C-alpha positions as protocol buffer text, in pm:
chain_id: "A"
residue {
  index: 1
  type: UNK
  ca { x: -131 y: 3174 z: 4831 }
}
residue {
  index: 2
  type: UNK
  ca { x: -219 y: 3434 z: 4607 }
}
residue {
  index: 3
  type: UNK
  ca { x: -29 y: 3290 z: 4320 }
}
residue {
  index: 4
  type: UNK
  ca { x: -256 y: 2984 z: 4354 }
}
residue {
  index: 5
  type: UNK
  ca { x: -565 y: 3218 z: 4377 }
}
residue {
  index: 6
  type: UNK
  ca { x: -455 y: 3335 z: 4055 }
}
residue {
  index: 7
  type: UNK
  ca { x: -430 y: 2997 z: 3906 }
}
residue {
  index: 8
  type: UNK
  ca { x: -771 y: 2923 z: 4026 }
}
residue {
  index: 9
  type: UNK
  ca { x: -916 y: 3256 z: 3875 }
}
residue {
  index: 10
  type: UNK
  ca { x: -738 y: 3113 z: 3514 }
}
residue {
  index: 11
  type: UNK
  ca { x: -930 y: 2795 z: 3563 }
}
residue {
  index: 12
  type: UNK
  ca { x: -1286 y: 2960 z: 3647 }
}
residue {
  index: 13
  type: UNK
  ca { x: -1215 y: 3178 z: 3321 }
}
residue {
  index: 14
  type: UNK
  ca { x: -1197 y: 2835 z: 3134 }
}
residue {
  index: 15
  type: UNK
  ca { x: -1511 y: 2727 z: 3308 }
}
residue {
  index: 16
  type: UNK
  ca { x: -1341 y: 2508 z: 3509 }
}
residue {
  index: 17
  type: UNK
  ca { x: -1415 y: 2460 z: 3850 }
}
residue {
  index: 18
  type: UNK
  ca { x: -1138 y: 2718 z: 4042 }
}
residue {
  index: 19
  type: UNK
  ca { x: -904 y: 2552 z: 4178 }
}
residue {
  index: 20
  type: UNK
  ca { x: -557 y: 2653 z: 4155 }
}
residue {
  index: 21
  type: UNK
  ca { x: -231 y: 2528 z: 4304 }
}
residue {
  index: 22
  type: UNK
  ca { x: 156 y: 2639 z: 4314 }
}
residue {
  index: 23
  type: UNK
  ca { x: 420 y: 2472 z: 4406 }
}
residue {
  index: 24
  type: UNK
  ca { x: 754 y: 2653 z: 4585 }
}
residue {
  index: 25
  type: UNK
  ca { x: 1129 y: 2452 z: 4661 }
}
residue {
  index: 26
  type: UNK
  ca { x: 1382 y: 2646 z: 4809 }
}
residue {
  index: 27
  type: UNK
  ca { x: 1202 y: 2955 z: 4769 }
}
residue {
  index: 28
  type: UNK
  ca { x: 1162 y: 2992 z: 4434 }
}
residue {
  index: 29
  type: UNK
  ca { x: 804 y: 2899 z: 4202 }
}
residue {
  index: 30
  type: UNK
  ca { x: 864 y: 2562 z: 4047 }
}
residue {
  index: 31
  type: UNK
  ca { x: 532 y: 2466 z: 3933 }
}
residue {
  index: 32
  type: UNK
  ca { x: 217 y: 2534 z: 3892 }
}
residue {
  index: 33
  type: UNK
  ca { x: -162 y: 2427 z: 3787 }
}
residue {
  index: 34
  type: UNK
  ca { x: -493 y: 2483 z: 3798 }
}
residue {
  index: 35
  type: UNK
  ca { x: -828 y: 2239 z: 3744 }
}
residue {
  index: 36
  type: UNK
  ca { x: -830 y: 2109 z: 3357 }
}
residue {
  index: 37
  type: UNK
  ca { x: -1057 y: 1825 z: 3399 }
}
residue {
  index: 38
  type: UNK
  ca { x: -1392 y: 1924 z: 3170 }
}
residue {
  index: 39
  type: UNK
  ca { x: -1061 y: 2097 z: 2902 }
}
residue {
  index: 40
  type: UNK
  ca { x: -863 y: 1802 z: 2911 }
}
residue {
  index: 41
  type: UNK
  ca { x: -1168 y: 1534 z: 2992 }
}
residue {
  index: 42
  type: UNK
  ca { x: -893 y: 1402 z: 3265 }
}
residue {
  index: 43
  type: UNK
  ca { x: -1070 y: 1275 z: 3598 }
}
residue {
  index: 44
  type: UNK
  ca { x: -682 y: 1338 z: 3713 }
}
residue {
  index: 45
  type: UNK
  ca { x: -636 y: 1672 z: 3581 }
}
residue {
  index: 46
  type: UNK
  ca { x: -694 y: 1876 z: 3909 }
}
residue {
  index: 47
  type: UNK
  ca { x: -442 y: 2158 z: 3986 }
}
residue {
  index: 48
  type: UNK
  ca { x: -228 y: 1982 z: 4267 }
}
residue {
  index: 49
  type: UNK
  ca { x: -171 y: 1697 z: 3991 }
}
residue {
  index: 50
  type: UNK
  ca { x: -80 y: 1932 z: 3737 }
}
residue {
  index: 51
  type: UNK
  ca { x: 157 y: 2128 z: 3936 }
}
residue {
  index: 52
  type: UNK
  ca { x: 318 y: 1772 z: 4101 }
}
residue {
  index: 53
  type: UNK
  ca { x: 369 y: 1658 z: 3726 }
}
residue {
  index: 54
  type: UNK
  ca { x: 550 y: 2016 z: 3618 }
}
residue {
  index: 55
  type: UNK
  ca { x: 744 y: 1997 z: 3979 }
}
residue {
  index: 56
  type: UNK
  ca { x: 864 y: 1640 z: 3945 }
}
residue {
  index: 57
  type: UNK
  ca { x: 955 y: 1736 z: 3541 }
}
residue {
  index: 58
  type: UNK
  ca { x: 1146 y: 2045 z: 3602 }
}
residue {
  index: 59
  type: UNK
  ca { x: 1354 y: 1907 z: 3938 }
}
residue {
  index: 60
  type: UNK
  ca { x: 1386 y: 1558 z: 3739 }
}
residue {
  index: 61
  type: UNK
  ca { x: 1277 y: 1368 z: 4035 }
}
residue {
  index: 62
  type: UNK
  ca { x: 982 y: 1253 z: 4175 }
}
residue {
  index: 63
  type: UNK
  ca { x: 1068 y: 1324 z: 4551 }
}
residue {
  index: 64
  type: UNK
  ca { x: 972 y: 1660 z: 4559 }
}
residue {
  index: 65
  type: UNK
  ca { x: 1140 y: 1741 z: 4923 }
}
residue {
  index: 66
  type: UNK
  ca { x: 1175 y: 2111 z: 5055 }
}
residue {
  index: 67
  type: UNK
  ca { x: 880 y: 2176 z: 4894 }
}
residue {
  index: 68
  type: UNK
  ca { x: 574 y: 2396 z: 4959 }
}
residue {
  index: 69
  type: UNK
  ca { x: 229 y: 2343 z: 4782 }
}
residue {
  index: 70
  type: UNK
  ca { x: 6 y: 2605 z: 4773 }
}
residue {
  index: 71
  type: UNK
  ca { x: -325 y: 2541 z: 4715 }
}
residue {
  index: 72
  type: UNK
  ca { x: -711 y: 2705 z: 4715 }
}
residue {
  index: 73
  type: UNK
  ca { x: -893 y: 2449 z: 4817 }
}
residue {
  index: 74
  type: UNK
  ca { x: -814 y: 2102 z: 5034 }
}
residue {
  index: 75
  type: UNK
  ca { x: -736 y: 1845 z: 4857 }
}
residue {
  index: 76
  type: UNK
  ca { x: -886 y: 1490 z: 4777 }
}
residue {
  index: 77
  type: UNK
  ca { x: -776 y: 1182 z: 4833 }
}
residue {
  index: 78
  type: UNK
  ca { x: -606 y: 1139 z: 4482 }
}
residue {
  index: 79
  type: UNK
  ca { x: -400 y: 1458 z: 4503 }
}
residue {
  index: 80
  type: UNK
  ca { x: -341 y: 1408 z: 4905 }
}
residue {
  index: 81
  type: UNK
  ca { x: -195 y: 1102 z: 4775 }
}
residue {
  index: 82
  type: UNK
  ca { x: -4 y: 1183 z: 4525 }
}
residue {
  index: 83
  type: UNK
  ca { x: 141 y: 1470 z: 4752 }
}
residue {
  index: 84
  type: UNK
  ca { x: 262 y: 1163 z: 5016 }
}
residue {
  index: 85
  type: UNK
  ca { x: 390 y: 975 z: 4757 }
}
residue {
  index: 86
  type: UNK
  ca { x: 562 y: 1292 z: 4591 }
}
residue {
  index: 87
  type: UNK
  ca { x: 712 y: 1320 z: 4940 }
}
residue {
  index: 88
  type: UNK
  ca { x: 637 y: 1661 z: 4964 }
}
residue {
  index: 89
  type: UNK
  ca { x: 678 y: 1732 z: 5338 }
}
residue {
  index: 90
  type: UNK
  ca { x: 456 y: 2103 z: 5350 }
}
residue {
  index: 91
  type: UNK
  ca { x: 94 y: 2183 z: 5206 }
}
residue {
  index: 92
  type: UNK
  ca { x: -81 y: 2486 z: 5270 }
}
residue {
  index: 93
  type: UNK
  ca { x: -455 y: 2526 z: 5198 }
}
residue {
  index: 94
  type: UNK
  ca { x: -754 y: 2801 z: 5134 }
}
residue {
  index: 95
  type: UNK
  ca { x: -1082 y: 2643 z: 5210 }
}
residue {
  index: 96
  type: UNK
  ca { x: -1205 y: 2302 z: 5301 }
}
residue {
  index: 97
  type: UNK
  ca { x: -1369 y: 2076 z: 5088 }
}
residue {
  index: 98
  type: UNK
  ca { x: -1698 y: 1901 z: 5349 }
}
residue {
  index: 99
  type: UNK
  ca { x: -1763 y: 1685 z: 5039 }
}
residue {
  index: 100
  type: UNK
  ca { x: -1434 y: 1590 z: 4950 }
}
residue {
  index: 101
  type: UNK
  ca { x: -1157 y: 1680 z: 5101 }
}
residue {
  index: 102
  type: UNK
  ca { x: -875 y: 1455 z: 5219 }
}
residue {
  index: 103
  type: UNK
  ca { x: -719 y: 1667 z: 5484 }
}
residue {
  index: 104
  type: UNK
  ca { x: -904 y: 1671 z: 5784 }
}
residue {
  index: 105
  type: UNK
  ca { x: -1257 y: 1696 z: 5641 }
}
residue {
  index: 106
  type: UNK
  ca { x: -1353 y: 1309 z: 5529 }
}
residue {
  index: 107
  type: UNK
  ca { x: -1023 y: 1159 z: 5586 }
}
residue {
  index: 108
  type: UNK
  ca { x: -694 y: 1278 z: 5713 }
}
residue {
  index: 109
  type: UNK
  ca { x: -425 y: 1066 z: 5470 }
}
residue {
  index: 110
  type: UNK
  ca { x: -180 y: 1415 z: 5522 }
}
residue {
  index: 111
  type: UNK
  ca { x: -132 y: 1256 z: 5920 }
}
residue {
  index: 112
  type: UNK
  ca { x: -219 y: 867 z: 5874 }
}
residue {
  index: 113
  type: UNK
  ca { x: 83 y: 676 z: 6080 }
}
residue {
  index: 114
  type: UNK
  ca { x: 6 y: 398 z: 5854 }
}
residue {
  index: 115
  type: UNK
  ca { x: 188 y: 542 z: 5560 }
}
residue {
  index: 116
  type: UNK
  ca { x: 519 y: 611 z: 5515 }
}
residue {
  index: 117
  type: UNK
  ca { x: 554 y: 1002 z: 5520 }
}
residue {
  index: 118
  type: UNK
  ca { x: 339 y: 1290 z: 5634 }
}
residue {
  index: 119
  type: UNK
  ca { x: 294 y: 1613 z: 5589 }
}
residue {
  index: 120
  type: UNK
  ca { x: 286 y: 1957 z: 5760 }
}
residue {
  index: 121
  type: UNK
  ca { x: -64 y: 2103 z: 5668 }
}
residue {
  index: 122
  type: UNK
  ca { x: -191 y: 2456 z: 5723 }
}
residue {
  index: 123
  type: UNK
  ca { x: -507 y: 2571 z: 5615 }
}
residue {
  index: 124
  type: UNK
  ca { x: -737 y: 2856 z: 5631 }
}
residue {
  index: 125
  type: UNK
  ca { x: -454 y: 3078 z: 5435 }
}
residue {
  index: 126
  type: UNK
  ca { x: -711 y: 3303 z: 5201 }
}
residue {
  index: 127
  type: UNK
  ca { x: -1012 y: 3070 z: 5264 }
}
residue {
  index: 128
  type: UNK
  ca { x: -1274 y: 3344 z: 5220 }
}
residue {
  index: 129
  type: UNK
  ca { x: -1099 y: 3461 z: 4894 }
}
residue {
  index: 130
  type: UNK
  ca { x: -1088 y: 3081 z: 4767 }
}
residue {
  index: 131
  type: UNK
  ca { x: -1403 y: 3032 z: 4915 }
}
residue {
  index: 132
  type: UNK
  ca { x: -1615 y: 3336 z: 4711 }
}
residue {
  index: 133
  type: UNK
  ca { x: -1417 y: 3223 z: 4383 }
}
residue {
  index: 134
  type: UNK
  ca { x: -1585 y: 2892 z: 4425 }
}
residue {
  index: 135
  type: UNK
  ca { x: -1945 y: 3019 z: 4560 }
}
residue {
  index: 136
  type: UNK
  ca { x: -1933 y: 3265 z: 4244 }
}
residue {
  index: 137
  type: UNK
  ca { x: -1832 y: 2981 z: 3968 }
}
residue {
  index: 138
  type: UNK
  ca { x: -2107 y: 2762 z: 4087 }
}
residue {
  index: 139
  type: UNK
  ca { x: -2377 y: 3031 z: 4147 }
}
residue {
  index: 140
  type: UNK
  ca { x: -2311 y: 3122 z: 3757 }
}
residue {
  index: 141
  type: UNK
  ca { x: -2310 y: 2774 z: 3671 }
}
residue {
  index: 142
  type: UNK
  ca { x: -2675 y: 2707 z: 3831 }
}
residue {
  index: 143
  type: UNK
  ca { x: -2755 y: 3064 z: 3623 }
}
residue {
  index: 144
  type: UNK
  ca { x: -2668 y: 2917 z: 3345 }
}
residue {
  index: 145
  type: UNK
  ca { x: -2772 y: 2574 z: 3360 }
}
residue {
  index: 146
  type: UNK
  ca { x: -3156 y: 2700 z: 3443 }
}
residue {
  index: 147
  type: UNK
  ca { x: -3099 y: 2548 z: 3806 }
}
């Protein structure tokens, strides 16, 4: 999770919402990502999506079995959808996202029995650190915009 937080800091340094993700397979880091929506003008450039794409390319497979995805904030609908479709068995995340989270806050797609894959979830890992990054980022953003 420390590596995911480091990725989140990179995003924040670029003026992006500070969210970072890391994928570990068989005990080694195979992909990292951080938010790039603003700089890429791409609504799908979330940290998790970037990490999943990189991991699939590295493994030369869309099936990311034996992987764990670490992300600083609870994934949204799009991201948990990609995690389920990539067959990632484990997800570890930091803080909840009460406005957009789809792993317990608004929905629980990770454990929806109607889908053909479920994801084992551990939440709250280094949640305070992730939350501080977000709060500081938005506080600075509001201050610079005069709100």
